N, CA, C and O of each residue as an XYZ file, in Angstrom:
936
protein
N       0.682     -1.173     -0.004
C       0.118     -0.214      0.228
C       1.003      1.379     -0.222
O       0.858      2.129     -1.187
N       1.795      1.421      0.800
C       2.813      2.500      0.931
C       3.549      2.628     -0.759
O       3.760      3.752     -1.216
N       3.841      1.555     -1.460
C       4.413      1.927     -2.702
C       3.249      2.544     -3.519
O       3.483      3.536     -4.210
N       2.247      2.110     -3.484
C       1.233      2.615     -4.137
C       0.736      3.923     -4.050
O       0.085      4.408     -4.975
N       1.060      4.712     -2.724
C       0.662      5.869     -2.083
C       2.210      6.930     -2.377
O       2.205      8.161     -2.350
N       3.260      6.175     -2.608
C       4.263      6.791     -3.227
C       3.958      7.352     -4.651
O       4.334      8.474     -4.990
N       3.233      6.487     -5.493
C       3.091      6.585     -6.864
C       2.376      7.783     -7.065
O       2.693      8.689     -7.836
N       1.223      7.726     -6.198
C       0.143      8.690     -6.287
C       0.655      9.850     -6.063
O       0.214     10.743     -6.787
N       1.758     10.261     -4.996
C       2.235     11.124     -4.914
C       3.013     11.909     -5.789
O       2.961     13.128     -5.958
N       3.919     10.866     -6.458
C       4.451     11.640     -7.815
C       3.797     12.087     -9.075
O       4.182     12.889     -9.926
N       2.675     11.345     -8.983
C       1.430     11.699     -9.772
C       0.910     13.225     -9.618
O       0.268     13.777    -10.512
N       1.275     13.896     -8.310
C       0.336     14.955     -7.908
C       1.286     16.087     -8.409
O       2.497     16.066     -8.188
N       0.753     16.919     -8.989
C       1.398     18.465     -9.128
C       1.737     19.248     -7.615
O       2.311     20.336     -7.560
N       1.288     18.509     -6.457
C       2.104     19.272     -5.237
C       3.546     18.861     -5.567
O       4.528     19.577     -5.763
N       3.430     17.588     -5.579
C       4.818     17.008     -5.391
C       5.830     17.692     -6.153
O       6.900     17.897     -5.580
N       5.688     18.080     -7.339
C       6.458     19.278     -8.044
C       6.817     20.541     -7.345
O       7.802     21.206     -7.666
N       5.946     20.880     -6.317
C       6.038     22.373     -5.954
C       4.690     23.377     -6.498
O       4.586     24.566     -6.195
N       3.574     22.518     -7.472
C       2.736     23.285     -7.900
C       1.694     23.638     -7.307
O       1.209     22.577     -6.914
N       0.846     24.705     -6.896
C      -0.377     25.092     -6.388
C      -0.135     24.888     -4.887
O      -0.955     24.375     -4.126
N       1.255     25.410     -4.493
C       1.161     25.385     -2.808
C       2.346     26.588     -2.662
O       3.271     26.601     -3.474
N       2.275     27.478     -1.710
C       3.238     28.301     -1.305
C       4.619     27.897     -0.978
O       4.930     27.091     -0.102
N       5.422     28.537     -1.771
C       6.911     27.899     -1.560
C       7.582     28.695     -0.328
O       7.194     29.766      0.138
N       8.695     27.909      0.093
C       9.102     28.452      1.514
C      10.455     29.665      1.388
O      11.084     30.058      0.405
N      10.536     29.986      2.715
C      12.173     30.966      2.719
C      13.457     30.643      2.928
O      14.413     31.412      3.025
N      13.442     29.561      2.988
C      14.868     28.978      3.410
C      14.711     28.517      4.858
O      15.739     27.983      5.274
N      13.779     28.570      5.682
C      13.525     28.307      7.084
C      14.202     26.637      6.996
O      14.416     25.949      5.998
N      14.432     26.324      8.492
C      14.890     24.908      8.746
C      13.811     24.257      9.162
O      13.049     24.753      9.992
N      13.583     22.786      8.501
C      12.549     21.985      8.925
C      13.144     20.855      9.277
O      13.819     20.334      8.390
N      13.085     20.134     10.653
C      13.711     19.222     11.038
C      12.665     17.888     11.101
O      11.881     17.898     12.050
N      12.607     16.993     10.372
C      11.718     15.906     10.218
C      12.097     14.567     11.234
O      13.264     14.301     11.518
N      11.100     13.888     11.659
C      11.446     12.983     12.813
C      10.565     11.938     12.701
O       9.361     12.078     12.917
N      11.140     10.763     12.335
C      10.469      9.374     12.258
C       9.771      8.804     13.005
O      10.050      8.997     14.189
N       8.631      7.910     12.728
C       8.146      7.215     13.860
C       8.596      6.487     14.663
O       9.804      6.608     14.866
N       7.820      5.408     15.472
C       8.348      4.286     15.999
C       8.823      3.031     15.599
O       7.983      2.369     14.989
N       9.818      2.550     15.744
C      10.998      1.511     14.977
C      11.426      2.320     13.231
O      11.879      1.766     12.230
N      11.133      3.459     13.404
C      11.598      3.692     11.907
C      12.826      4.662     12.238
O      13.027      5.166     13.343
N      13.769      4.874     10.869
C      14.741      5.602     10.656
C      14.349      6.897      9.743
O      13.246      7.128      9.247
N      15.461      7.633      9.656
C      15.159      8.915      8.581
C      15.226      8.333      6.900
O      15.108      9.071      5.921
N      15.396      7.172      6.863
C      15.539      6.707      5.518
C      14.213      6.753      4.933
O      14.262      7.116      3.758
N      12.962      6.490      5.388
C      11.702      6.646      5.084
C      11.079      8.061      4.626
O      10.131      8.284      3.874
N      11.746      8.754      5.179
C      11.389     10.465      5.082
C      11.957     10.840      4.178
O      11.870     12.052      3.983
N      12.869      9.954      3.118
C      13.482     10.700      1.893
C      12.450     11.474      1.011
O      12.795     12.567      0.562
N      11.435     11.072      0.784
C      10.469     11.655     -0.338
C      10.088     13.267      0.465
O      10.343     14.311     -0.134
N       9.598     13.272      1.557
C       9.257     14.115      2.435
C      10.743     15.385      2.621
O      10.647     16.611      2.687
N      11.522     14.865      2.648
C      12.814     15.761      2.813
C      13.458     16.082      1.403
O      14.368     16.910      1.428
N      13.160     15.616      0.344
C      13.349     16.140     -1.023
C      12.425     16.705     -1.325
O      12.812     17.355     -2.296
N      11.061     17.009     -1.113
C      10.059     18.106     -1.053
C      10.242     19.088     -0.694
O      10.129     20.030     -1.479
N      10.553     19.273      0.462
C      10.618     20.492      1.244
C      11.734     21.298      0.574
O      11.724     22.527      0.494
N      12.717     20.480      0.089
C      14.257     21.176     -0.400
C      13.669     21.826     -1.862
O      13.960     22.937     -2.305
N      12.823     20.892     -2.445
C      12.018     21.609     -3.590
C      11.265     23.019     -3.477
O      11.388     24.044     -4.148
N      10.661     22.789     -2.681
C       9.823     24.277     -2.166
C      10.322     25.232     -1.351
O       9.605     25.972     -0.678
N      11.573     25.269     -1.365
C      12.171     26.462     -0.541
C      12.427     26.182      0.804
O      12.545     27.137      1.573
N      12.530     25.070      1.210
C      12.895     25.075      2.979
C      14.455     24.270      3.040
O      14.871     23.501      2.173
N      14.940     24.536      3.881
C      15.925     23.724      4.076
C      15.977     22.323      5.406
O      16.198     22.310      6.617
N      15.725     21.537      4.626
C      15.232     20.339      5.700
C      16.235     19.382      6.036
O      17.187     19.088      5.314
N      15.925     18.800      7.418
C      17.267     18.162      8.212
C      16.568     16.956      8.586
O      15.451     17.036      9.098
N      17.207     15.686      8.345
C      16.874     14.576      9.264
C      17.096     14.579     10.356
O      18.198     15.030     10.669
N      16.323     14.165     11.287
C      16.774     14.068     12.826
C      17.812     13.565     13.037
O      18.380     14.226     13.906
N      18.493     12.609     12.671
C      19.414     11.978     13.150
C      19.865     11.066     14.456
O      20.957     10.854     14.985
N      18.330     10.565     14.765
C      18.052     10.063     15.980
C      18.387      8.423     15.647
O      18.207      7.617     16.559
N      18.829      7.995     14.459
C      18.799      6.526     14.340
C      17.636      5.702     14.346
O      16.815      6.150     13.546
N      17.253      4.711     14.910
C      16.155      3.824     15.047
C      15.270      4.640     16.015
O      15.722      4.859     17.140
N      14.301      5.013     15.748
C      13.493      5.682     16.857
C      13.044      4.449     17.833
O      11.850      4.169     17.728
N      13.626      3.839     18.559
C      13.263      2.530     19.462
C      14.401      2.898     20.559
O      15.457      2.266     20.532
N      14.221      3.780     21.396
C      15.210      4.225     22.655
C      14.051      4.953     23.470
O      12.940      5.167     22.986
N      14.482      5.357     24.929
C      14.199      6.048     25.738
C      13.834      7.408     24.942
O      14.745      7.909     24.283
N      12.701      7.978     24.950
C      12.040      9.322     24.022
C      13.250     10.547     24.561
O      13.846     11.312     23.803
N      13.381     10.487     25.828
C      14.225     11.455     26.479
C      15.655     11.423     26.091
O      16.322     12.444     25.923
N      15.989     10.523     25.988
C      17.579      9.972     25.389
C      17.474     10.516     23.507
O      18.192     11.326     22.921
N      16.652      9.943     23.132
C      16.659     10.668     21.924
C      16.561     12.011     21.765
O      17.066     12.565     20.789
N      15.991     12.582     22.582
C      15.913     14.028     22.496
C      17.084     14.742     23.050
O      17.328     15.880     22.650
N      17.649     14.307     23.724
C      18.737     15.120     24.625
C      19.986     14.632     23.687
O      20.797     15.537     23.489
N      20.271     13.497     23.129
C      21.374     13.070     22.602
C      21.521     13.191     21.052
O      22.636     13.140     20.532
N      20.633     13.316     20.483
C      20.347     13.329     18.895
C      19.662     14.623     18.339
O      20.221     15.550     17.753
N      18.370     14.496     18.637
C      17.349     15.626     18.398
C      17.754     17.099     18.519
O      17.643     17.863     17.561
N      18.233     17.492     19.731
C      18.628     18.901     20.336
C      19.928     19.248     19.287
O      19.975     20.302     18.653
N      20.917     18.250     19.213
C      21.952     18.788     18.275
C      21.635     18.682     16.879
O      22.417     19.273     16.134
N      20.719     18.101     16.367
C      19.966     18.736     15.023
C      19.372     20.114     15.019
O      19.654     20.981     14.193
N      18.471     20.251     16.075
C      17.813     21.432     16.014
C      18.867     22.311     16.191
O      18.906     23.221     15.362
N      19.980     22.294     17.278
C      20.813     23.608     17.279
C      21.318     23.897     16.133
O      21.392     25.078     15.794
N      21.879     22.618     15.099
C      22.499     22.642     14.251
C      21.985     23.531     12.862
O      22.683     24.132     12.045
N      20.655     23.391     12.915
C      19.569     24.102     11.994
C      19.536     25.856     12.320
O      19.534     26.777     11.504
N      19.514     25.896     13.616
C      19.663     27.026     14.009
C      20.734     27.767     13.743
O      20.516     28.950     13.482
N      21.722     27.425     13.738
C      23.130     27.901     13.628
C      23.088     28.004     12.077
O      23.668     29.002     11.649
N      22.586     27.277     11.237
C      22.588     27.580      9.836
C      21.797     28.381      9.326
O      22.181     28.940      8.299
N      20.533     28.684      9.822
C      19.528     29.313      9.274
C      19.231     30.808     10.299
O      18.404     31.673     10.011
N      19.923     30.820     11.238
C      19.509     31.880     12.176
C      17.976     32.243     12.182
O      17.523     33.388     12.160
N      17.261     31.076     12.214
C      15.991     31.559     12.506
C      15.202     30.170     13.441
O      15.794     29.101     13.586
N      14.087     30.375     13.892
C      13.461     29.374     14.537
C      13.079     28.361     13.632
O      12.805     28.557     12.448
N      13.060     26.830     14.450
C      13.027     25.680     13.531
C      11.616     25.038     13.569
O      11.117     24.710     14.646
N      10.995     24.865     12.419
C      10.104     23.944     12.293
C      10.147     22.697     12.461
O      11.093     22.237     11.822
N       9.368     21.629     13.219
C       9.607     20.499     13.463
C       8.226     19.636     12.997
O       7.116     19.907     13.456
N       8.509     18.357     11.835
C       7.782     17.630     11.424
C       7.612     16.359     11.811
O       8.440     15.679     11.204
N       6.847     15.592     12.631
C       6.855     14.348     13.285
C       6.075     13.390     12.799
O       4.873     13.639     12.714
N       6.433     12.458     12.494
C       5.263     11.352     12.114
C       5.532     10.312     13.198
O       6.565      9.910     13.733
N       3.782      9.915     13.382
C       3.592      8.982     14.471
C       4.485      9.529     15.707
O       4.674     10.719     15.962
N       5.018      8.373     16.453
C       6.073      8.821     17.538
C       7.062      9.807     17.394
O       7.633     10.227     18.400
N       7.365     10.271     16.176
C       8.355     11.411     15.939
C       7.695     12.612     16.408
O       8.320     13.468     17.035
N       6.033     12.758     16.040
C       5.129     13.912     16.335
C       5.213     14.300     17.766
O       5.235     15.404     18.309
N       5.262     12.890     18.300
C       5.440     13.169     19.942
C       6.513     13.765     20.848
O       6.358     14.243     21.971
N       7.668     13.638     20.113
C       9.140     13.906     20.425
C       9.015     15.590     19.905
O       9.445     16.474     20.646
N       8.460     15.880     18.726
C       8.261     17.362     18.232
C       7.468     18.297     19.317
O       7.803     19.436     19.643
N       6.468     17.644     19.748
C       5.497     18.461     20.655
C       6.400     18.526     22.223
O       6.610     19.589     22.808
N       6.806     17.333     22.669
C       7.889     17.359     23.534
C       8.997     18.783     23.596
O       9.014     19.722     24.391
N       9.684     18.544     22.664
C      10.552     19.753     22.403
C      10.406     20.873     22.180
O      11.207     21.756     22.489
N       9.191     21.047     21.515
C       8.583     22.397     21.753
C       7.745     22.854     22.791
O       7.438     24.035     22.630
N       7.363     22.433     23.601
C       6.865     22.575     24.983
C       7.955     22.839     25.726
O       7.770     23.865     26.380
N       8.994     22.363     25.905
C      10.302     22.871     26.511
C      11.014     23.712     25.872
O      11.929     24.259     26.488
N      10.817     23.993     24.665
C      11.778     25.127     24.674
C      10.977     25.734     23.321
O      11.352     25.464     22.179
N       9.975     26.479     23.578
C       9.411     27.278     22.524
C       9.945     28.237     21.746
O       9.665     28.550     20.589
N      10.928     28.776     22.670
C      11.845     30.134     21.919
C      12.627     29.385     20.492
O      13.164     30.075     19.625
N      12.583     28.138     20.448
C      13.393     27.576     19.744
C      12.523     27.188     18.146
O      13.090     27.071     17.059
N      11.477     27.087     18.326
C      10.410     26.332     17.646
C       9.843     27.598     16.858
O       9.511     28.640     17.424
N       9.779     27.396     15.596
C       8.363     28.044     14.601
C       7.074     27.413     14.550
O       6.066     28.092     14.747
N       7.008     26.292     14.326
C       5.939     25.494     14.151
C       6.212     24.010     14.510
O       7.282     23.402     14.511
N       4.750     23.520     14.867
C       5.266     22.147     14.814
C       4.266     21.160     14.209
O       3.239     21.117     14.887
N       4.249     20.423     13.233
C       3.578     19.590     12.437
C       3.549     17.646     12.845
O       4.438     16.796     12.780
N       2.256     17.583     13.207
C       2.325     15.716     13.565
C       1.726     15.335     12.388
O       0.990     16.079     11.740
N       1.990     14.286     12.105
C       1.512     13.289     11.274
C       1.094     12.095     11.667
O       1.884     11.155     11.754
N      -0.166     11.982     11.948
C      -0.660     10.559     12.671
C      -0.006     10.454     14.007
O       0.563      9.410     14.327
N      -0.058     11.482     14.800
C       0.659     11.415     16.186
C      -0.425     11.106     17.493
O      -1.363     11.882     17.675
N      -0.252     10.092     18.250
C      -1.170      9.791     19.383
C      -0.609     10.511     20.706
O      -0.363      9.996     21.797
N      -0.476     11.871     20.294
C      -0.362     12.813     21.514
C      -1.011     12.729     22.529
O      -0.467     12.812     23.630
N      -2.606     12.505     22.346
C      -3.386     12.610     23.300
C      -3.660     11.491     24.009
O      -4.610     11.507     24.792
N      -2.625      9.987     23.798
C      -2.919      8.819     24.494
C      -2.872      7.718     23.393
O      -3.280      7.858     22.241
N      -2.340      6.662     23.903
C      -1.838      5.428     23.214
C      -3.056      4.760     23.023
O      -3.532      4.166     23.991
N      -3.712      4.748     21.830
C      -4.759      3.675     21.214
C      -4.059      2.933     19.786
O      -4.442      3.225     18.653
N      -3.150      2.092     20.027
C      -2.905      1.625     18.716
C      -2.841      0.193     18.759
O      -3.153     -0.421     19.780
N      -2.349     -0.529     17.424
C      -2.761     -1.928     16.851
C      -1.768     -2.650     17.970
O      -0.676     -2.278     18.399
N      -2.619     -3.906     18.299
C      -2.049     -4.849     19.277
C      -0.425     -4.877     18.906
O       0.387     -4.868     19.831
N       0.001     -4.909     17.581
C       1.008     -5.645     16.913
C       2.001     -4.235     17.625
O       2.863     -4.451     18.476
N       1.763     -3.162     17.226
C       2.464     -2.030     17.680
C       2.566     -2.381     19.240
O       3.687     -2.818     19.497
N       1.714     -2.316     20.367
C       1.805     -2.282     21.421
C       2.782     -3.562     22.086
O       3.276     -3.386     23.199
N       3.078     -5.123     21.181
C       3.766     -5.591     21.570
C       5.074     -5.256     21.271
O       5.887     -5.518     22.157
N       5.591     -4.626     20.022
C       6.588     -4.288     19.864
C       7.189     -3.238     20.904
O       8.362     -3.092     21.248
N       6.239     -2.665     21.236
C       6.708     -1.550     22.283
C       7.013     -1.982     23.890
O       7.653     -1.494     24.821
N       6.380     -2.891     23.723
C       6.667     -4.147     25.281
C       8.182     -4.322     24.774
O       9.048     -3.853     25.514
N       8.517     -4.840     23.793
C       9.685     -5.540     23.868
C      11.094     -4.414     23.756
O      12.270     -4.764     23.863
N      10.619     -3.062     23.526
C      11.332     -1.987     23.540
C      11.723     -1.721     24.471
O      12.925     -1.588     24.701
N      10.492     -1.513     25.559
C      10.500     -1.101     27.000
C      11.513     -2.318     27.815
O      12.368     -2.120     28.678
N      11.086     -3.571     27.216
C      12.174     -4.557     28.131
C      13.687     -4.288     27.436
O      14.595     -4.870     28.030
N      13.948     -3.770     26.674
C      15.625     -3.458     26.153
C      15.794     -2.119     26.830
O      16.820     -2.069     27.509
N      15.067     -1.028     26.826
C      15.527      0.066     27.367
C      15.250      0.479     28.880
O      15.517      1.615     29.271
N      14.797     -0.326     29.573
C      14.433      0.032     30.982
C      15.495     -0.548     31.456
O      16.102     -1.476     30.921
N      15.816      0.114     32.728
C      17.149      0.209     33.524
C      16.770      0.347     35.028
O      15.647      0.686     35.401
N      17.730      0.074     35.795
C      17.477      0.259     37.412
C      17.122      1.531     37.598
O      16.393      1.875     38.528
N      17.604      2.330     36.733
C      17.842      4.247     36.900
C      16.539      4.749     36.427
O      16.018      5.807     36.780
N      15.962      3.709     35.419
C      14.490      4.529     35.047
C      13.509      3.032     34.642
O      13.423      2.576     33.502
N      13.001      2.590     35.570
C      12.061      1.309     35.585
C      11.304      1.590     34.926
O      11.102      0.784     34.018
N      10.376      2.932     34.950
C       9.082      3.422     34.671
C       9.279      3.984     32.955
O       8.560      4.822     32.411
N      10.393      3.294     32.357
C      10.665      4.354     30.783
C       9.597      3.143     30.008
O       9.469      1.934     30.205
N       8.975      4.029     29.123
C       8.183      3.504     28.126
C       6.923      3.123     28.570
O       6.134      2.402     27.959
N       6.737      3.737     29.869
C       5.158      3.224     30.711
C       4.382      4.661     30.948
O       4.899      5.759     30.744
N       3.094      4.444     31.401
C       2.581      6.035     31.694
C       3.237      6.408     32.851
O       3.293      7.611     33.105
N       3.679      5.712     33.507
C       4.423      6.150     34.881
C       5.771      7.071     34.734
O       6.305      7.709     35.641
N       6.084      7.003     33.708
C       7.625      7.652     33.353
C       7.344      9.249     33.690
O       6.319      9.866     33.397
N       8.577      9.797     34.420
C       8.350     11.138     34.599
C       9.678     11.855     34.060
O      10.261     12.782     34.622
N       9.979     11.334     33.048
C      11.217     11.878     32.113
C      10.704     13.520     31.915
O       9.596     13.998     32.157
N      11.795     14.112     31.444
C      11.486     15.520     31.009
C      10.898     15.390     29.809
O      10.394     16.458     29.462
N      10.713     14.272     28.811
C      10.161     14.159     27.527
C       8.741     13.975     27.873
O       7.897     14.653     27.287
N       8.387     13.084     28.810
C       7.010     12.673     29.021
C       6.239     14.060     29.638
O       5.199     14.553     29.201
N       6.877     14.436     30.534
C       6.446     15.794     31.653
C       6.205     17.229     30.459
O       5.306     18.041     30.684
N       7.041     17.361     29.335
C       6.793     18.262     28.480
C       5.547     17.682     27.492
O       4.739     18.393     26.894
N       5.589     16.584     27.481
C       4.181     16.226     26.593
C       3.033     16.523     27.354
O       1.999     16.692     26.708
N       2.985     16.615     28.459
C       1.768     16.466     29.412
C       1.429     17.956     29.569
O       0.288     18.406     29.669
N       2.750     18.771     29.578
C       1.981     20.084     30.069
C       1.642     20.567     28.864
O       1.961     19.998     27.820
N       0.914     21.746     28.919
C       0.008     22.638     27.872
C       0.715     22.827     26.954
O       1.904     22.944     27.252
N       0.392     22.930     25.625
C       1.051     22.983     24.709
C       1.111     24.452     24.436
O       0.037     25.051     24.489
N       2.585     25.376     24.052
C       2.806     26.714     23.897
C       1.759     27.272     22.887
O       1.416     26.690     21.858
N       1.272     28.546     23.344
C       0.538     29.194     22.319
C       1.092     29.618     21.315
O       0.533     29.645     20.218
N       2.697     30.160     21.600
C       3.272     30.971     20.867
C       3.688     30.126     19.266
O       3.955     30.714     18.218
N       3.643     28.608     19.473
C       3.721     27.794     18.460
C       2.526     27.555     17.823
O       1.443     27.172     18.266
N       2.904     27.851     16.677
C       1.449     27.101     15.527
C       1.872     25.698     15.648
O       2.983     25.235     15.906
N       0.697     25.092     15.394
C       0.660     23.421     15.514
C      -0.561     22.844     14.178
O      -1.731     23.193     14.019
N       0.012     22.172     13.632
C      -0.530     21.573     12.934
C      -0.785     20.060     12.912
O       0.242     19.385     12.835
N      -2.071     19.318     12.970
C      -2.311     17.990     13.152
C      -3.101     17.234     11.876
O      -4.267     17.335     11.493
N      -2.106     16.529     11.438
C      -2.709     16.078      9.858
C      -2.880     14.465     10.575
O      -2.048     13.974     11.338
N      -4.191     13.780     10.119
C      -4.744     12.737     10.606
C      -5.591     12.050      9.285
O      -6.105     12.728      8.394
N      -5.620     10.683      9.349
C      -6.849      9.923      8.500
C      -7.210      9.041      9.569
O      -6.546      8.564     10.488
N      -8.759      8.902      9.148
C      -9.619      8.139      9.753
C      -9.248      6.326      9.442
O      -9.316      5.339     10.175
N      -8.921      6.483      8.264
C      -8.244      4.871      7.848
C      -6.697      4.669      8.207
O      -5.855      4.072      7.536
N      -6.542      5.293      9.388
C      -5.035      5.009      9.823
C      -4.569      3.662      9.851
O      -3.519      3.227      9.378
N      -5.554      2.992     10.515
C      -5.029      1.271     10.736
C      -4.008      1.114     11.655
O      -3.671     -0.023     11.987
N      -3.433      2.156     12.142
C      -2.295      1.600     13.250
C      -2.284      2.281     14.312
O      -1.571      1.853     15.220
N      -3.132      3.658     14.558
C      -3.267      4.247     15.999
C      -5.012      4.839     15.719
O      -5.636      4.873     14.658
N      -5.385      5.194     16.906
C      -6.584      5.787     16.776
C      -6.682      7.148     16.393
O      -6.060      7.961     17.077
N      -7.422      7.594     15.319
C      -7.181      8.927     14.746
C      -7.906      9.986     16.206
O      -7.306     11.044     16.395
N      -8.612      9.809     16.756
C      -9.270     10.786     17.764
C      -8.155     11.232     18.709
O      -8.275     12.316     19.279
N      -7.100     10.484     18.910
C      -5.847     10.664     19.714
C      -4.925     11.625     18.932
O      -3.901     12.137     19.385
N      -5.429     11.797     17.698
C      -3.940     12.453     16.975
C      -4.642     13.851     16.655
O      -4.137     14.563     15.786
N      -5.564     14.185     17.195
C      -5.972     15.932     16.852
C      -5.952     16.593     18.245
O      -5.956     16.062     19.356
N      -5.927     18.030     17.852
C      -5.875     18.897     18.713
C      -7.056     19.457     19.067
O      -7.823     19.468     18.104
N      -7.615     20.023     20.251
C      -8.758     20.441     20.547
C      -9.422     21.859     19.524
O     -10.571     22.300     19.547
N      -8.390     22.276     18.780
C      -8.479     23.562     17.964
C      -8.730     22.938     16.626
O      -7.838     22.317     16.048
N      -9.977     23.098     16.102
C     -10.614     22.156     14.980
C      -9.821     22.849     13.599
O      -9.777     22.154     12.584
N      -9.296     24.009     13.582
C      -8.743     24.541     12.681
C      -7.128     24.279     12.570
O      -6.362     24.732     11.719
N      -6.857     23.488     13.585
C      -4.927     23.181     13.744
C      -5.311     21.983     12.942
O      -4.401     21.590     12.213
N      -6.640     21.165     12.875
C      -6.601     19.603     12.640
C      -6.878     19.812     10.705
O      -7.472     20.668     10.051
N      -6.124     18.585     10.333
C      -6.384     18.363      8.505
C      -6.483     17.058      8.595
O      -5.593     16.337      9.046
N      -8.060     16.504      7.981
C      -7.867     15.306      7.641
C      -7.603     14.737      6.360
O      -8.218     15.333      5.476
N      -6.843     13.712      5.922
C      -6.645     13.204      4.927
C      -7.194     11.830      4.337
O      -7.651     11.148      5.254
N      -7.287     11.254      3.186
C      -7.457     10.051      3.041
C      -6.114      9.669      3.001
O      -5.237     10.519      2.846
N      -5.772      8.078      3.166
C      -4.641      7.271      3.461
C      -4.608      6.409      4.581
O      -5.547      5.895      5.190
N      -3.299      6.320      4.778
C      -2.767      5.076      6.000
C      -2.081      6.092      6.628
O      -1.900      7.262      6.290
N      -1.691      5.404      7.691
C      -0.766      5.751      8.998
C       0.491      5.795      8.309
O       0.917      6.950      8.324
N       1.121      5.140      7.815
C       2.834      5.168      7.090
C       2.629      5.834      5.797
O       3.620      6.299      5.234
N       1.268      5.957      5.160
C       1.494      6.712      3.575
C       1.140      8.096      4.268
O       0.668      8.779      3.359
N       1.141      8.834      5.435
C       1.315     10.043      5.806
C       2.156     10.692      5.479
O       2.036     11.917      5.465
N       3.555      9.911      5.020
C       4.587     10.547      5.205
C       5.035     10.646      3.346
O       6.145     10.801      2.838
N       3.901     10.510      2.796
C       3.960     10.593      1.184
C       2.315     10.678      0.693
O       1.817      9.909     -0.130
N       1.743     11.557      1.243
C       0.231     11.797      1.089
C       0.112     13.349      0.541
O       0.369     14.293      1.289
N      -0.303     13.533     -0.840
C      -0.495     14.670     -1.384
C      -1.345     15.794     -0.451
O      -1.070     16.994     -0.439
N      -2.454     15.158      0.344
C      -3.003     15.947      1.244
C      -2.359     16.538      1.976
O      -2.348     17.767      2.040
N      -1.596     15.661      2.777
C      -0.846     16.117      3.655
C       0.393     16.962      3.631
O       0.716     17.731      4.536
N       1.257     16.696      2.195
C       2.021     18.009      1.691
C       1.433     19.309      1.698
O       1.950     20.304      2.205
N       0.120     19.255      1.003
C      -0.414     20.216      0.665
C      -0.527     21.097      2.006
O       0.069     22.164      2.151
N      -1.240     20.599      2.819
C      -1.509     20.928      4.625
C      -0.144     21.525      4.939
O      -0.120     22.716      5.247
N       0.961     20.859      4.900
C       2.009     21.348      5.363
C       2.866     22.614      4.638
O       3.695     23.306      5.229
N       2.491     22.750      3.277
C       2.924     23.791      2.708
C       2.380     24.976      3.325
O       3.095     25.900      3.712
N       0.987     24.959      3.434
C       0.037     25.953      3.890
C       0.560     26.112      5.192
O       0.868     27.294      5.344
N       0.755     25.546      6.031
C       1.183     25.620      7.395
C       2.074     26.470      7.594
O       1.921     27.400      8.386
N       3.451     26.225      6.702
C       4.670     26.420      6.861
C       4.690     28.043      6.314
O       5.366     28.935      6.826
N       3.956     28.162      5.374
C       3.883     29.443      4.863
C       3.146     30.373      5.887
O       3.233     31.601      5.891
N       2.508     29.714      6.638
C       1.666     30.689      7.555
C       1.934     30.901      8.728
O       1.151     31.532      9.438
N       3.287     30.343      9.262
C       3.918     30.148     10.480
C       5.290     30.830     10.610
O       6.090     30.604     11.518
N       5.502     31.881      9.368
C       6.721     31.972      9.372
C       6.979     33.061     10.449
O       6.037     33.835     10.616
N       8.063     33.257     11.196
C       8.522     33.879     11.875
C       9.868     34.795     11.999
O      10.727     34.375     11.224
N      10.313     35.976     12.787
C      11.163     36.508     12.142
C      12.685     35.463     12.960
O      12.592     34.475     13.689
N      13.789     36.082     12.533
C      15.057     35.522     12.777
C      14.805     35.616     14.400
O      14.296     36.580     14.973
N      15.379     34.131     15.150
C      15.564     33.776     16.124
C      16.818     34.677     16.880
O      17.831     34.806     16.192
N      16.827     35.202     18.011
C      17.959     36.167     18.810
C      19.032     35.148     19.464
O      20.146     35.552     19.797
N      18.581     33.631     19.648
C      19.287     32.981     20.514
C      19.062     31.566     20.147
O      17.925     31.181     19.873
N      20.258     30.631     20.123
C      20.256     29.257     19.936
C      20.378     28.508     21.125
O      20.396     27.279     21.191
N      20.486     29.560     22.362
C      20.604     28.320     23.806
C      19.304     28.048     24.014
O      18.972     27.259     24.899
């Protein structure tokens, strides 16, 4: 199915930058979902470059570790590099669990973030396919240590989880793209309380990273969320 969605994307004028607003060379960091790497985001990365943004892969490797460590060890460094390169606040786009990381980082450091876009991200609670929950259990067994026994559970109090539970900063524009035919997570936990910040598209969970409707929504959101240059990178 994902291959078919890629073909549909390539057949869309949006993929070639037609009919959507173009960018201003702002930095955009894209973050993969659970158990995935940056590689499957190559279409999104290339498209962002074509429409005038400066895209960055997250650099987190496989998204199958303690979320707080992934942010501290990898994602923060990528954001700092993008800030240094562009001199502007950074847009974050996260797919699935990647969107949760993006929202957590934005909540903790809103002064660095121009906007956040989530693609099928269950940031309101975990309601997932049983196979995903099973995989999560296996990852939990691998990452849990004596000094963080609650990692990958609802009892975890690490900064990444605390940031996600805090009110999302009103200074950071947000967009939540979802599909009712997701097939992996419950779409109702992937939307915000602000109906204007939610965009529904037709497709699958994995296919959201190659969905013409999602790309169109992303382009319009990024154009509307432009901000002045950041004055600090700390």
